C-alpha positions in Angstrom: 35.7 87.2 163.0 32.4 86.5 161.2 28.9 86.8 163.3 26.8 85.1 160.9 24.0 84.0 163.5 22.2 87.3 163.6 22.8 88.2 160.3 20.0 88.9 158.0 19.3 86.6 155.0 21.5 88.3 152.2 23.8 86.3 150.3 26.0 88.7 148.2 27.3 85.7 146.1 23.6 85.3 144.8 23.9 89.1 143.6 27.7 89.3 142.6 27.0 87.6 139.1 24.3 90.0 138.1 26.1 93.1 139.5 29.3 92.5 137.5 27.6 91.4 134.1 28.6 94.6 132.3 32.0 94.4 134.4 34.2 91.2 133.1 37.5 92.6 134.4 36.2 92.8 137.9 33.9 89.5 137.5 37.2 87.7 136.9 38.5 89.0 140.2 35.6 88.5 142.4 35.8 84.7 141.3 39.1 84.6 143.1 37.8 86.3 146.4 35.7 84.5 148.8 32.8 86.5 150.3 31.7 86.1 154.1 28.6 87.9 155.6 29.8 89.3 159.2 28.2 91.7 161.7 31.6 92.1 163.2 32.2 94.8 160.5 30.2 97.9 159.9 30.1 98.0 156.0 32.5 95.6 153.9 36.4 95.0 153.7 39.0 92.9 152.0 41.8 91.1 153.8 44.2 88.1 153.4 43.5 85.0 155.1 46.6 84.3 157.4 46.5 80.4 156.9 46.0 80.2 153.1 47.2 83.5 151.7 43.8 83.8 149.8 41.9 86.8 149.6 38.6 87.3 151.6 35.8 89.8 151.5 33.7 90.4 154.6 30.6 92.1 154.1 27.8 93.5 156.6 24.8 91.9 155.1 22.4 94.5 156.6 24.8 97.5 155.0 24.6 95.8 151.6 21.0 94.6 151.6 20.2 98.6 152.2 22.2 99.9 149.3 20.7 100.1 145.8 22.5 98.1 142.9 24.6 100.7 141.6 26.1 101.2 145.1 26.4 97.7 145.7 28.4 97.6 142.5 30.3 100.6 143.9 31.4 98.9 147.0 32.6 95.7 145.2 34.7 97.4 142.8 36.1 99.6 145.7 37.1 96.4 147.4 38.5 94.9 144.0 40.6 98.0 143.5 42.0 97.6 146.9 43.6 94.5 145.6 44.6 95.7 142.3 46.4 98.5 143.8 48.1 96.4 146.5 46.8 98.1 149.6 46.2 94.8 151.3 50.0 93.4 150.3 52.2 96.2 150.5 54.0 97.1 153.6 52.3 99.9 155.6 54.0 103.3 156.1 56.2 103.8 159.0 53.3 105.2 161.2 51.6 101.8 161.1 48.0 101.0 160.1 46.4 104.6 161.0 43.1 106.4 160.1 44.9 108.6 157.8 46.5 105.5 155.8 42.8 104.2 155.7 41.3 107.2 154.3 44.4 107.9 151.9 43.9 104.3 150.4 39.9 105.4 150.0 40.7 108.4 148.1 43.0 106.6 145.8 39.9 104.7 144.3 36.8 106.9 145.3 37.8 109.6 142.6 38.3 106.7 139.7 36.2 107.4 136.7 33.4 104.7 136.7 33.7 104.4 140.5 33.2 107.9 141.8 29.4 107.8 140.9 28.7 104.4 142.5 30.3 104.9 145.9 27.7 105.6 148.9 27.7 109.3 150.0 29.4 108.4 153.3 32.6 107.8 151.5 35.7 110.1 151.2 36.0 111.5 147.7 38.9 113.7 146.4 37.7 117.0 145.4 34.8 117.1 148.1 34.4 118.2 151.7 37.9 118.3 153.7 39.3 116.9 150.6 38.0 119.8 148.2 41.8 120.8 147.5 43.1 117.3 146.6 43.0 116.1 142.9 41.6 112.6 141.7 43.4 109.8 140.5 46.6 109.9 142.6 48.0 107.3 144.6 47.6 106.5 148.3 51.0 107.6 149.1 50.2 111.0 147.8 47.0 111.1 149.5 48.6 110.0 152.8 51.5 112.8 152.5 48.9 115.6 151.7 46.7 114.8 154.7 49.5 114.5 157.2 50.5 118.0 155.8 47.1 119.5 156.0 46.7 118.0 159.6 50.0 119.8 160.5 48.7 123.3 159.0 45.3 122.6 160.8 47.4 122.3 164.1 49.3 125.3 163.7 46.2 127.3 163.2 44.5 125.7 166.3 41.7 123.9 164.3 42.9 120.3 164.8 39.9 118.4 165.9 41.9 115.3 166.3 43.7 115.7 169.6 41.1 113.6 171.4 39.1 110.6 170.2 35.6 110.7 170.7 34.7 109.6 174.3 38.0 107.8 174.8 40.4 110.6 175.7 43.0 109.0 173.2 44.8 110.5 170.4 43.0 110.3 166.8 44.9 110.9 163.7 42.1 111.1 161.4 39.2 113.3 163.2 38.1 116.2 160.9 38.5 114.2 157.7 35.5 111.9 158.2 35.6 108.3 158.3 36.8 105.6 155.4 34.1 103.6 153.8 35.2 100.3 154.6 37.0 98.2 157.0 40.7 97.8 156.8 41.2 95.8 159.9 43.7 92.8 159.4 46.1 94.5 156.7 48.7 94.7 159.2 47.8 91.5 161.2 49.7 89.4 158.2 53.4 88.4 158.1 55.4 89.4 155.0 55.9 85.9 154.0 52.1 85.5 153.4 51.6 89.1 151.9 54.3 87.9 149.2 52.4 84.8 148.4 49.2 86.6 148.1 50.9 89.5 146.0 52.0 86.8 143.5 48.8 85.4 143.4 47.1 88.7 142.7 49.5 88.8 139.7 48.1 85.7 138.4 44.6 87.1 138.9 45.2 90.2 137.2 46.5 88.4 134.0 43.5 86.3 134.1 41.1 89.3 134.4 42.9 91.1 131.7 42.6 88.0 129.5 38.7 87.9 130.2 38.2 91.7 129.4 40.2 91.5 126.2 38.3 88.1 125.1 35.2 90.1 125.4 36.4 93.5 124.2 35.1 94.8 127.0 36.6 96.5 130.1 33.3 97.9 131.6 34.1 101.0 133.9 37.7 100.2 133.6 39.1 103.7 132.2 42.0 103.8 129.4 44.1 105.3 131.9 43.8 102.5 134.5 43.9 99.7 131.8 47.2 101.2 130.6 48.6 101.2 134.5 47.3 97.5 134.7 49.1 96.4 131.7 51.9 97.8 132.6 51.9 96.5 135.9 51.7 92.9 134.4 55.0 93.5 132.2 57.2 93.6 135.1 59.0 90.3 135.8 58.8 88.6 139.0 61.7 87.6 140.9 62.2 83.9 140.2 63.9 83.2 143.4 60.9 84.7 145.3 58.0 83.4 143.1 59.7 79.4 143.4 60.0 80.2 147.2 56.2 81.4 147.3 55.0 78.6 145.4 56.5 76.0 147.7 55.5 78.1 150.6 51.9 78.4 149.6 52.0 74.7 148.9 53.3 73.7 152.2 50.6 76.3 153.9 47.7 74.7 151.9 48.6 71.2 153.0 48.9 72.3 156.7 45.5 73.6 156.9 44.2 70.1 155.7 45.4 68.3 158.9 42.8 66.5 161.2 42.8 65.4 164.8 42.5 61.7 164.9 40.6 59.5 167.7 42.8 57.7 170.0 42.6 54.0 169.4 43.7 52.6 172.6 41.8 55.4 174.6 38.9 56.6 172.4 37.1 59.6 174.1 39.5 59.6 177.1 42.9 60.7 175.9 43.2 63.2 172.8 44.5 61.3 169.6 47.5 62.8 167.8 47.2 65.6 165.3 48.3 64.0 161.9 50.1 66.3 159.6 51.3 64.9 156.3 54.4 66.8 155.0 53.8 68.7 151.6 55.1 66.6 148.5 56.0 68.6 145.6 56.9 67.2 142.2 60.0 69.0 140.7 59.7 67.8 136.6 63.3 68.6 135.0 63.4 68.6 131.1 66.7 66.6 130.2 66.7 68.1 126.6 70.0 69.9 125.4 68.1 73.3 125.0 68.0 73.4 128.8 71.3 74.7 129.9 73.8 73.8 132.5 73.6 77.4 133.8 69.7 77.1 134.4 70.0 73.8 136.1 72.6 75.0 138.5 70.9 78.3 139.4 67.4 76.0 139.9 69.2 73.4 142.1 70.9 76.4 144.3 67.6 77.6 145.0 66.0 74.4 145.8 68.7 73.6 148.1 68.2 76.9 150.1 64.1 75.7 150.0 64.6 71.8 151.0 64.2 73.0 154.9 60.8 73.6 154.5 59.6 70.8 152.0 60.0 67.4 150.5 60.7 67.3 146.9 60.3 64.5 144.5 62.8 65.0 141.3 61.4 63.4 137.9 63.9 63.7 135.0 62.4 63.4 131.8 62.6 63.7 128.0 59.9 61.8 126.1 59.3 59.6 128.7 60.1 59.3 132.7 62.4 56.4 133.6 61.5 55.3 137.1 64.9 54.5 138.1 66.3 57.9 137.6 63.3 59.4 139.9 64.4 60.2 143.3 63.3 61.6 146.6 64.8 65.0 147.9 64.2 64.7 151.7 63.6 67.7 153.7 66.6 69.4 155.0 69.1 67.4 152.8 71.5 69.0 149.9 71.6 68.0 146.6 73.8 68.8 143.1 72.4 68.8 139.9 73.1 66.3 137.2 72.1 65.5 133.9 70.8 61.8 133.5 68.9 61.5 130.3 69.1 63.1 126.7 66.7 63.3 124.2 63.5 65.0 123.1 60.7 66.7 125.2 57.2 65.4 125.9 55.3 67.2 128.7 52.6 64.4 128.9 55.0 62.0 130.4 55.9 63.7 133.4 52.2 65.0 134.1 50.9 61.6 133.5 53.6 60.3 136.3 52.6 63.3 138.5 48.7 62.7 137.8 49.0 58.8 139.0 50.6 59.9 142.5 49.8 62.3 145.4 51.4 65.5 144.9 50.5 68.9 146.2 52.3 71.0 143.5 54.2 70.4 140.5 57.0 72.6 139.0 58.3 72.0 135.6 62.0 73.3 134.6 62.3 73.5 130.8 62.5 75.3 127.5 59.1 74.9 127.0 59.7 73.7 123.5 57.2 71.0 123.1 53.3 70.8 122.5 51.0 71.9 125.3 50.4 68.9 127.9 47.2 67.4 129.3 45.8 68.8 132.4 47.6 68.5 135.6 45.7 67.5 138.9 48.0 69.4 141.1 48.9 73.0 140.8 51.4 73.6 138.1 54.0 76.3 137.6 56.8 76.4 134.8 60.2 77.8 135.0 62.0 78.6 132.1 64.5 81.3 130.7 63.7 84.7 129.7 64.1 84.1 126.0 61.5 81.1 126.1 59.3 83.2 128.3 59.1 86.0 125.9 58.4 83.5 122.9 56.8 80.5 124.4 55.8 77.4 122.2 52.3 77.2 123.6 50.2 79.5 125.6 49.0 78.4 129.3 47.2 80.3 132.0 49.3 78.3 134.3 52.3 80.3 136.3 55.1 80.9 134.1 58.2 82.4 135.3 61.4 83.3 133.7 64.7 82.3 135.1 67.1 85.4 134.8 70.9 84.9 136.0 70.9 88.6 136.6 
């Protein structure tokens, strides 16, 4: 989608740190969003990479270069609020990706305190112009329904300007309301699994952003009402089954993107080589201490049986050590039943060292978390525990922790 050859020399990354110095919450989000210059869009826009489920921001360098600093900051905050509000990951309304929906999502952002005075005048603002009768700080769904109602009323009065698109003779659902500030193309082109992975990832990004703002005791321009909304959002427990599925699918997806095409050894540069795709290998470390109940083991293995169709697992039972004779490979497509093979205390360094010494793409630890914090994991690690231990963990971590709830 990018067209960088003809783009002027303007690297947004070089300006972002300076622009977000007084906005630690948005600075933390910004570090998780890859930014790419592109002449293919007129202004800017965020989207999900369909291959990696990572967040990306495209920006037109000519557009961004001409903006004063406060408006550059406003565009960045506008794009990041699209992510905070899940506009990129939520299901589209039944009407699909329409111009009215694009405008509605912009209206949900452009009236916020701290943002409204930083958005370029070309944006759509609640309380101004064709949206003069709409209050600020409402949801995109609210604005979408209000715009549909207003459009129907205008049509009945014979004032509808959206019967024909400009110069194309095609229906347009938003003429008369202006244009959205940014580009929302691609929001409807991502499958639901990819959106779900990205949405769970956004939860982790928000958690880190909240920690950073709290650490500096500075939320920047985020209002107290918005702060409360974000904090409430983080309190909700994720569906542990979905989170386990998303973690494994994201690991498999990331592994697929690293495949290469080999040169044919027998007929170099005459016949194409075979595309090598290494199967993603995920380590599953299972705490064998007595406080990890049989019910949790049974629930966990039941879900892994469903997910064994998409990945290979290496199961690592552990207590204070890892016994190599107890480790086994759960091959893709096979079914397994849970069993307890060790009994003793808990030392998270034991499985972490075992995994670090080998080549794994992801590491999932099923445990009660009742042991000291372990050493760093070289592969992405996720912790799964009970709701009780989730609420009162023995140690704090920035890694993903998910509560298994039998309900």
